[in-house]
C-alpha positions as CSV (number, residue, x, y, z in Angstrom):
1,M,134.7,35.0,58.7
2,A,132.5,37.9,57.7
3,Q,130.1,39.3,60.3
4,I,126.5,38.7,59.5
5,E,123.4,39.3,61.7
6,P,122.0,36.1,63.0
7,S,118.5,37.3,62.2
8,R,119.4,37.9,58.6
9,L,121.1,34.4,58.4
10,A,117.9,32.8,59.9
11,Y,115.7,34.6,57.5
12,T,117.8,33.6,54.5
13,I,117.6,29.9,55.5
14,L,113.9,30.1,56.0
15,K,113.4,31.7,52.6
16,G,115.4,28.9,51.1
17,F,113.2,26.3,52.8
18,E,110.0,28.0,51.6
19,K,111.4,28.1,48.0
20,S,112.3,24.4,48.2
21,Y,108.9,23.5,49.6
22,R,107.0,25.4,47.0
23,H,108.8,23.4,44.3
24,F,108.0,20.2,46.2
25,C,104.3,21.2,46.4
26,N,104.1,22.3,42.7
27,I,105.3,18.8,41.6
28,T,102.8,17.3,44.0
29,K,99.8,19.4,42.8
30,D,100.1,17.9,39.3
31,S,99.4,14.4,40.6
32,Q,95.6,14.6,39.9
33,H,96.3,15.7,36.3
34,R,98.8,12.8,35.8
35,F,96.3,10.3,37.3
36,E,93.4,11.6,35.1
37,H,95.5,11.4,32.0
38,A,97.0,8.0,32.8
39,D,100.4,9.7,32.4
40,W,102.4,6.9,34.1
41,A,105.7,7.9,32.6
42,G,105.1,11.4,34.1
43,V,104.4,9.8,37.5
44,Q,107.8,8.1,37.5
45,Y,109.6,11.3,36.3
46,A,107.8,13.5,38.9
47,A,108.6,11.1,41.8
48,K,112.3,11.3,40.9
49,E,112.3,15.0,40.3
50,R,110.6,15.7,43.7
51,L,113.0,13.4,45.5
52,N,116.1,15.2,44.1
53,S,114.7,18.8,44.4
54,Y,115.6,19.1,48.1
55,D,119.3,18.3,47.6
56,Q,119.4,20.7,44.7
57,M,118.0,23.5,46.9
58,I,120.4,22.7,49.7
59,S,123.3,22.8,47.4
60,E,122.2,26.2,46.0
61,L,121.6,27.7,49.5
62,S,124.9,26.4,51.0
63,L,126.8,27.9,48.1
64,H,125.1,31.2,48.7
65,L,125.8,31.1,52.4
66,F,129.4,30.1,51.8
67,Y,130.1,33.3,49.9
68,Q,127.8,35.4,52.2
69,L,129.9,34.2,55.2
70,D,133.2,34.5,53.3
71,K,134.6,31.0,53.7
72,P,132.9,30.3,57.0
73,E,134.2,28.5,60.0
74,I,131.9,27.1,62.7
75,S,131.0,29.8,65.2
76,T,128.9,28.4,68.0
77,E,127.9,31.9,69.2
78,L,126.7,32.8,65.7
79,W,124.8,29.6,65.1
80,Q,123.2,29.4,68.5
81,S,121.9,32.9,68.0
82,T,120.8,32.1,64.4
83,K,119.0,29.0,65.7
84,N,117.1,31.1,68.3
85,H,116.0,33.6,65.7
86,Y,115.0,30.8,63.4
87,S,112.9,29.2,66.1
88,K,111.0,32.5,66.5
89,L,110.3,32.7,62.8
90,L,108.8,29.2,62.9
91,Q,106.1,30.1,65.4
92,H,102.8,29.1,63.8
93,H,104.6,28.2,60.6
94,P,102.6,25.4,58.8
95,Q,105.7,23.4,58.0
96,A,107.7,24.2,61.2
97,A,108.9,20.6,61.7
98,Q,110.3,20.3,58.1
99,A,111.8,23.8,58.3
100,E,113.9,22.7,61.3
101,T,115.2,19.8,59.3
102,F,116.0,22.2,56.4
103,F,118.1,24.3,58.8
104,N,120.0,21.2,59.9
105,S,120.6,20.2,56.2
106,A,121.9,23.7,55.3
107,F,124.3,23.7,58.3
108,S,125.5,20.1,57.6
109,R,126.2,20.8,53.9
110,L,127.9,24.1,54.6
111,F,130.3,22.6,57.2
112,R,130.6,19.2,55.6
113,H,128.8,17.3,58.4
114,Q,131.0,18.7,61.1
115,G,129.7,20.2,64.4
116,L,126.6,18.2,64.4
117,N,125.3,18.8,67.9
118,E,122.4,20.4,69.8
119,Q,124.3,23.7,70.0
120,H,124.1,24.2,66.3
121,L,121.2,22.0,65.1
122,F,117.6,21.0,66.0
123,I,118.6,17.6,67.2
124,Q,115.4,17.7,69.3
125,P,112.4,19.6,68.1
126,V,111.7,23.2,69.2
127,A,108.6,23.5,67.0
128,I,105.6,21.3,67.8
129,D,106.1,18.7,65.2
130,T,102.8,16.9,65.7
131,P,100.2,19.7,66.0
132,S,96.7,19.0,67.0
133,Y,94.2,19.0,64.2
134,Q,90.5,19.5,63.9
135,V,89.0,16.4,62.3
136,E,86.2,18.4,60.6
137,Q,88.9,20.6,58.9
138,L,91.1,17.7,57.8
139,C,88.4,15.2,56.8
140,F,85.0,14.9,55.1
141,Q,82.5,13.1,57.5
142,V,79.1,11.5,57.0
143,N,76.9,10.0,59.7
144,I,75.9,6.5,58.8
145,E,72.2,6.2,58.6
146,C,70.1,3.1,57.7
147,I,71.2,3.2,54.1
148,I,75.0,2.6,53.8
149,S,75.0,3.3,50.1
150,T,73.6,6.8,50.6
151,S,76.3,7.6,53.1
152,I,79.0,6.5,50.8
153,Q,77.5,8.5,47.9
154,N,77.3,11.6,50.0
155,L,81.0,11.2,51.0
156,L,82.3,10.6,47.5
157,H,80.4,13.6,46.1
158,H,82.9,15.8,47.9
159,Y,85.7,14.7,45.6
160,R,86.0,16.4,42.3
161,F,87.7,14.7,39.4
162,N,87.9,16.0,35.8
163,I,87.0,12.6,34.3
164,P,83.8,10.6,34.9
165,W,83.2,7.5,36.9
166,E,83.1,4.3,34.9
167,D,80.0,3.1,36.7
168,F,79.4,5.0,40.0
169,E,76.2,3.2,41.0
170,R,77.8,-0.2,40.4
171,D,80.8,0.7,42.6
172,I,78.4,1.9,45.4
173,R,76.6,-1.4,45.3
174,L,79.8,-3.4,45.5
175,M,81.0,-1.3,48.5
176,R,77.7,-1.6,50.2
177,D,77.7,-5.4,49.8
178,Q,81.2,-5.6,51.3
179,L,80.4,-3.3,54.3
180,Q,77.0,-4.8,55.3
181,P,78.5,-7.8,57.2
182,L,81.0,-5.5,58.9
183,F,78.3,-3.1,60.1
184,K,76.2,-6.0,61.5
185,S,79.0,-7.2,63.7
186,C,80.0,-3.8,65.0
187,K,78.1,-0.5,65.2
188,Y,79.8,2.4,63.4
189,D,78.2,5.8,63.4
190,T,80.6,7.8,61.2
191,I,82.7,7.4,58.0
192,E,85.5,10.0,57.6
193,L,87.9,10.4,54.8
194,I,90.9,12.8,54.6
195,K,90.0,15.6,52.1
196,T,93.3,15.4,50.3
197,V,93.7,12.5,47.8
198,F,96.8,10.3,48.2
199,Y,98.3,9.6,44.7
200,R,100.9,6.9,44.0
201,N,101.8,5.1,40.8
202,K,98.6,4.3,39.0
203,G,96.4,4.7,42.0
204,A,94.5,7.4,43.9
205,Y,93.6,6.6,47.5
206,L,91.0,8.1,49.8
207,I,92.1,7.3,53.3
208,G,90.2,7.5,56.6
209,R,88.3,5.4,59.1
210,L,85.1,4.1,60.4
211,R,84.2,5.5,63.8
212,G,81.9,4.3,66.6
213,A,82.4,2.3,69.7
214,R,85.6,1.1,67.9
215,Q,87.4,2.4,64.9
216,R,89.0,0.7,61.9
217,P,90.5,1.8,58.6
218,F,88.4,2.8,55.6
219,V,90.4,3.2,52.4
220,L,89.2,3.4,48.8
221,A,91.7,2.6,46.0
222,L,90.7,4.3,42.8
223,L,92.1,3.4,39.4
224,N,91.9,5.0,35.9
225,N,90.6,2.5,33.4
226,E,92.9,4.2,30.9
227,Q,89.9,5.0,28.7
228,G,89.0,8.2,30.5
229,A,87.1,7.0,33.5
230,I,87.8,6.1,37.1
231,Y,86.5,3.3,39.3
232,V,86.8,1.9,42.8
233,D,89.2,-1.0,42.6
234,S,89.3,-2.0,46.3
235,L,87.8,-1.1,49.7
236,L,90.3,-1.8,52.5
237,T,89.1,-2.1,56.1
238,D,91.7,-4.4,57.8
239,W,94.5,-3.1,59.9
240,D,97.2,-5.2,58.1
241,D,96.0,-3.8,54.8
242,I,96.6,-0.2,55.6
243,S,99.9,-1.0,57.2
244,I,101.0,-2.7,53.9
245,L,99.6,0.2,52.0
246,F,102.0,2.5,53.9
247,G,104.8,-0.1,53.9
248,F,108.5,0.6,53.9
249,A,109.0,-1.0,50.5
250,R,106.5,1.2,48.7
251,A,107.0,4.3,46.6
252,Y,106.1,7.6,48.2
253,F,102.7,9.2,48.1
254,M,102.0,12.6,46.5
255,V,99.6,14.4,48.9
256,D,98.8,18.1,48.5
257,E,98.5,19.1,52.1
258,P,99.8,22.5,53.4
259,C,100.5,21.1,56.9
260,P,101.9,17.6,56.6
261,A,102.4,17.3,60.3
262,K,98.6,17.2,60.8
263,L,98.4,14.4,58.3
264,V,101.1,12.5,60.2
265,A,99.3,13.1,63.5
266,Y,96.1,11.6,61.9
267,L,97.9,8.7,60.4
268,S,99.7,8.0,63.6
269,E,96.3,7.5,65.3
270,L,95.2,5.2,62.5
271,M,98.5,3.2,62.6
272,P,99.8,3.6,66.1
273,H,102.4,0.8,65.7
274,K,104.0,2.3,62.6
275,P,107.1,4.5,63.4
276,T,106.4,8.2,62.8
277,H,109.5,8.5,60.6
278,E,108.0,5.9,58.2
279,L,104.8,8.0,58.0
280,W,106.8,11.1,57.1
281,G,108.7,9.1,54.6
282,S,105.6,7.7,53.0
283,L,104.6,11.3,52.1
284,G,107.8,11.8,50.3
285,I,109.2,14.1,53.0
286,Q,112.4,12.1,53.2
287,K,114.8,14.5,54.9
288,H,112.5,15.1,57.8
289,S,111.9,11.3,57.9
290,K,115.6,11.0,58.6
291,T,115.3,13.6,61.4
292,E,112.4,11.7,63.0
293,F,114.3,8.4,62.6
294,Y,117.4,9.8,64.4
295,R,115.2,11.2,67.2
296,H,113.5,7.9,67.6
297,F,116.9,6.1,67.6
298,L,118.2,8.4,70.4
299,H,115.1,7.7,72.4
300,H,115.5,4.0,71.9
301,L,119.1,4.1,73.0
302,A,118.2,6.0,76.1
303,N,115.6,3.4,77.0
304,S,117.6,0.2,76.3
305,T,120.8,-1.4,77.4
306,D,121.6,-4.1,74.9
307,Q,124.7,-4.0,72.7
308,F,125.0,-3.9,68.9
309,V,125.7,-7.2,67.3
310,Q,126.4,-8.6,63.8
311,A,123.1,-9.0,62.0
312,P,121.9,-12.7,61.7
313,G,122.3,-14.4,58.4
314,I,125.1,-15.1,55.9
315,K,127.6,-12.3,55.8
316,G,127.5,-10.2,52.7
317,M,130.5,-9.6,50.4
318,V,129.8,-5.9,50.0
319,M,128.2,-4.7,53.2
320,S,129.0,-5.2,56.9
321,V,125.6,-5.3,58.7
322,F,125.0,-4.9,62.4
323,T,121.9,-4.3,64.5
324,L,120.6,-3.7,68.0
325,P,118.6,-6.8,69.1
326,S,115.9,-4.6,70.8
327,H,115.5,-2.4,67.7
328,D,113.8,-3.1,64.3
329,I,116.6,-1.5,62.2
330,V,119.8,-2.9,60.7
331,F,122.8,-0.7,60.0
332,K,124.8,-1.3,56.8
333,V,128.4,-0.1,56.0
334,I,130.1,-0.6,52.7
335,K,133.3,-2.5,53.0
336,D,136.5,-1.1,51.7
337,E,137.3,-4.1,49.5
338,F,135.2,-6.8,47.9
339,A,136.4,-10.3,47.5
340,P,136.0,-12.0,44.1
341,P,133.8,-12.6,42.2
342,K,132.4,-9.1,43.1
343,N,133.6,-6.7,40.4
344,I,132.2,-3.4,41.6
345,T,133.4,-0.2,43.3
346,K,132.2,1.6,46.4
347,A,131.0,4.5,44.2
348,Q,128.9,2.0,42.1
349,V,127.4,0.5,45.2
350,K,126.3,4.0,46.4
351,E,124.8,4.6,42.9
352,K,122.8,1.4,43.2
353,Y,121.3,2.4,46.5
354,Q,120.4,5.8,45.0
355,L,118.8,4.1,42.1
356,V,116.5,2.2,44.4
357,K,115.7,5.4,46.3
358,E,114.5,7.0,43.1
359,H,112.8,4.0,41.5
360,D,109.4,2.6,42.1
361,R,110.0,-0.1,44.6
362,V,106.6,-1.8,43.9
363,G,106.4,-3.0,47.5
364,R,109.4,-5.3,46.9
365,M,112.5,-3.3,47.7
366,A,113.2,-2.0,51.2
367,D,113.6,1.7,51.6
368,T,116.9,2.9,53.0
369,Q,118.1,6.0,54.7
370,K,121.6,7.3,54.1
371,F,123.5,9.1,56.9
372,T,126.9,10.8,57.0
373,N,129.1,10.9,60.1
374,F,126.5,8.9,62.2
375,S,127.7,8.7,65.8
376,F,127.1,5.7,68.1
377,P,128.1,5.4,71.8
378,R,131.1,3.2,71.9
379,A,130.0,1.6,75.2
380,R,127.2,-0.2,73.3
381,F,129.7,-1.9,70.9
382,S,131.6,-5.1,71.8
383,Q,135.3,-5.0,71.0
384,A,134.7,-7.9,68.6
385,L,132.3,-5.8,66.5
386,I,134.5,-2.8,66.5
387,D,137.5,-5.0,65.4
388,E,135.4,-6.4,62.6
389,L,134.3,-3.0,61.4
390,L,137.8,-1.6,61.5
391,E,139.1,-4.7,59.6
392,L,136.4,-4.6,56.8
393,A,135.8,-0.8,56.5
394,P,138.6,1.1,58.1
395,S,138.1,4.2,55.9
396,E,134.5,4.4,57.1
397,I,135.0,4.0,60.9
398,T,136.4,6.5,63.4
399,V,136.6,5.2,67.0
400,T,137.2,7.4,70.0
401,D,137.0,6.7,73.8
402,S,133.3,7.6,73.7
403,T,132.0,7.2,70.1
404,V,132.0,5.1,67.0
405,V,131.5,7.4,64.0
406,I,130.6,5.9,60.6
407,K,131.3,8.1,57.7
408,H,128.6,6.6,55.3
409,L,125.8,4.5,56.8
410,Y,122.6,3.0,55.5
411,T,119.7,2.1,57.7
412,E,117.0,-0.4,56.7
413,R,114.1,-2.2,58.4
414,K,115.0,-5.5,60.0
415,M,113.6,-8.6,58.3
416,I,114.1,-12.4,58.7
417,P,116.5,-13.5,55.9
418,L,114.5,-15.7,53.6
419,N,117.1,-18.5,53.7
420,M,116.8,-18.6,57.5
421,F,113.0,-18.5,57.3
422,L,112.9,-21.4,54.8
423,R,115.2,-23.5,57.0
424,K,112.8,-23.5,59.9
425,A,109.5,-23.3,58.0
426,N,106.9,-26.1,57.6
427,N,105.7,-27.1,54.2
428,Q,102.7,-24.7,54.2
429,Q,105.0,-21.8,55.2
430,I,107.5,-22.8,52.5
431,E,104.9,-22.7,49.8
432,H,103.7,-19.3,50.8
433,A,107.3,-18.0,51.0
434,I,108.3,-19.4,47.6
435,D,105.1,-17.9,46.0
436,E,106.0,-14.5,47.6
437,Y,109.6,-14.9,46.4
438,G,108.5,-15.5,42.8
439,N,106.0,-12.7,42.9
440,A,108.6,-10.3,44.2
441,I,111.0,-11.2,41.3
442,K,108.2,-10.8,38.8
443,Q,107.0,-7.5,40.1
444,L,110.5,-6.1,40.3
445,A,111.2,-7.3,36.7
446,A,107.9,-5.7,35.5
447,A,109.0,-2.5,37.1
448,N,112.3,-2.6,35.1
449,I,114.6,-4.0,37.9
450,F,116.5,-7.3,37.6
451,P,117.8,-8.3,41.1
452,G,121.0,-9.7,39.8
453,D,121.8,-12.0,42.8
454,M,118.6,-13.9,43.4
455,L,119.8,-16.1,46.3
456,F,117.4,-16.4,49.1
457,K,119.8,-14.7,51.5
458,N,119.3,-11.4,49.7
459,F,115.5,-11.4,50.4
460,G,113.7,-10.9,53.7
461,M,110.4,-12.0,55.2
462,T,108.3,-9.3,56.9
463,R,105.8,-9.7,59.7
464,H,103.0,-9.5,57.2
465,G,104.4,-12.5,55.3
466,R,105.7,-10.5,52.4
467,V,109.1,-11.2,50.7
468,I,111.2,-8.1,50.2
469,F,114.5,-7.7,48.3
470,Y,117.2,-5.8,50.2
471,D,120.7,-6.4,48.6
472,Y,121.2,-3.9,45.8
473,D,124.8,-4.1,44.7
474,E,124.1,-6.3,41.6
475,I,120.8,-4.8,40.4
476,W,120.4,-3.8,36.8
477,Y,117.8,-2.3,34.7
478,M,116.0,-5.0,32.7
479,G,117.2,-3.4,29.4
480,Q,120.8,-3.9,30.4
481,C,120.3,-7.7,30.6
482,N,121.1,-10.2,27.8
483,F,118.9,-13.2,28.6
484,R,120.3,-16.3,27.0
485,D,119.7,-20.0,26.7
486,I,122.6,-22.2,27.8
487,P,124.3,-23.4,24.6
488,K,124.2,-27.2,24.0
489,A,127.4,-29.0,24.6
490,T,129.0,-30.4,21.4
491,S,131.6,-32.7,23.0
492,Y,132.0,-34.9,26.0
493,E,134.6,-32.5,27.5
494,Q,132.1,-29.7,27.4
495,Q,129.4,-31.9,29.0
496,I,131.6,-32.7,32.1
497,A,133.3,-29.2,32.4
498,S,133.1,-27.7,35.9
499,E,133.2,-24.2,34.5
500,P,131.2,-22.7,31.5
501,W,132.9,-23.6,28.3
502,Y,131.1,-20.8,26.5
503,S,131.7,-17.1,26.8
504,V,129.7,-15.1,29.4
505,G,129.4,-11.4,29.1
506,E,129.0,-8.9,32.1
507,F,125.2,-8.6,31.6
508,D,124.5,-12.2,30.4
509,V,121.8,-13.9,32.3
510,F,120.9,-17.6,32.0
511,P,117.5,-18.2,33.6
512,A,117.8,-22.0,33.2
513,E,120.7,-21.8,35.7
514,F,118.5,-20.4,38.5
515,S,117.3,-23.8,39.5
516,R,120.9,-25.0,40.1
517,F,121.6,-22.6,43.0
518,L,118.0,-22.0,44.2
519,L,116.2,-25.3,44.2
520,S,118.4,-27.8,45.9
521,R,115.7,-28.8,48.5
522,A,113.0,-31.1,47.1
523,V,110.1,-29.2,48.8
524,V,111.4,-25.8,47.6
525,K,111.8,-27.1,44.1
526,E,108.3,-28.6,44.0
527,C,106.7,-25.4,45.1
528,F,108.8,-23.2,42.7
529,M,108.1,-25.4,39.7
530,R,104.4,-25.5,40.4
531,L,104.1,-21.7,41.1
532,H,106.7,-19.9,39.1
533,P,108.3,-22.2,36.4
534,E,108.3,-19.4,33.9
535,L,111.2,-17.7,35.8
536,L,113.4,-20.4,34.3
537,D,112.2,-19.6,30.8
538,V,114.4,-17.2,28.8
539,E,111.4,-16.2,26.6
540,Y,109.5,-15.0,29.7
541,W,112.2,-12.6,30.5
542,R,112.6,-11.4,26.9
543,Q,108.9,-10.7,26.8
544,L,109.2,-8.6,29.9
545,Q,111.9,-6.6,28.2
546,K,109.7,-6.0,25.2
547,N,106.9,-4.7,27.5
548,I,109.2,-2.2,29.1
549,E,110.6,-1.1,25.8
550,Q,107.0,-0.4,24.7
551,G,106.3,1.7,27.8
552,L,103.9,-0.8,29.4
553,Y,104.0,0.0,33.1
554,A,103.2,-2.8,35.4
555,S,100.1,-2.7,37.6
556,V,101.3,-3.7,41.0
557,Y,98.6,-3.5,43.7
558,P,99.4,-2.8,47.3
559,Y,96.6,-5.1,48.3
560,R,95.6,-8.7,47.7
561,R,93.9,-9.6,44.4
562,K,90.9,-11.1,46.2
563,Q,90.2,-7.7,47.7
564,Q,89.6,-6.1,44.3
565,L,86.1,-4.9,43.7
566,S,86.9,-5.0,40.0
567,R,87.0,-8.8,40.2
568,K,83.6,-8.8,41.8
569,K,82.5,-6.4,39.1
570,A,83.6,-8.9,36.4
571,A,81.6,-11.6,38.2
572,M,78.5,-9.4,38.2
573,S,78.7,-8.8,34.5
574,K,78.6,-12.6,33.7
């Protein structure tokens, strides 16, 4: 291996990070322009480009280092010294936490995920990854005086958009009317909003809080009326609402903030029960989100004693899934072989999960994190679980006396499988769950995703009562599907046949068949047919395809319809 000064190596990696982050920021900076011009296709493209830009930079840098080090082998002495020099370069660096993760990524790519330990990597942070912030620097603030509307006006005048408001005075009145009962019940003296706008999909969000003897969220959701003006669509002040806004099934925000760690520190105060790694992920800083997740996982292991077990629910045909009962995460491993009727390869399964990562999840598909050579302590695994993993995915599992290492691993938030929830639910809970299930399918379809396997076991129920899809091996783009009516039988033999007597192509879908495998219980069928009968209608699906072909992007709101000020606006105009 060629000799190279550790200081030079550290400097090269840091310059690579800064180049990567500049590209990330340049994509993010254009969010306001895309919002103001209702460029929804551009929003989708930018989200995908930003997500992939990190890996592209790591590949470029690792190739450069490979030749610079002349076919390198791991030298602990070199990399310990490089890590020390790198730490010194990060002092007072505005993206120090992310830069540590970038160092880890460069090393991992260079050495093909070998030597992943504290000697070579920032397993635990050296930089302060949650720096203190000055609220007056991060936020706009107004003191609440006797006139609420004046306070809100003064606050909103700080934000500069290049298109006009649809009706600013009307929106102020609607917000005042919503806030007055709240202010009567609890005395708040300050409204503060983060100076940077959070952009996502068709929305622009102003995020902050009400402060006083207590605090509570204060979030304004702004929309473009697609005629060149903006309006306030919703004012959110409930804790559950902001948690759902930052939910793990949402697309990532675009936020132009030079020091994201300060944003995360603020958001952690606002949502103290939400894991830090999910907050990093919500900002689109995915690789550092993985780092934070791993640190959180190690901390949880050190403070728990339970053993990993098979995840509850019907076993999947593609993934082997296990979990730690005391943790809110499931771990998924792709099996080596899939039993019929699955006709898919491991490579295709990985492509499906990457598709979901890059796509707008519209609050209905769980985000996942992909890890390579993830190491678990063997003592926390029962022999039965090890035996099952070795039987189903032997090429993915390496077991030593002290560790269980999984070559390719996916992590995902734990949910109650919908089939298990329905089994124990009362009639009111069933109605809510089926309504959520139907809405999930409709919103996915409108966002150009057909779930493929729509069995209840492939959906989960969150603690907020939302139904989320989490089994991706059979998803297709809507344009791939051929929605068909079931042909009418022309003979008695065809009528009584146990198998389809007509040809069925790979992408053929028969909506009328959904009822046969979904609606066996009377109470479930009654709710479904009352709430979502159109899902059994082939013309409904064909119309969705036409909408997508015409570039009509779905408006999926991360809040309940009844919270929309625009609905109240319509009522005022009558």
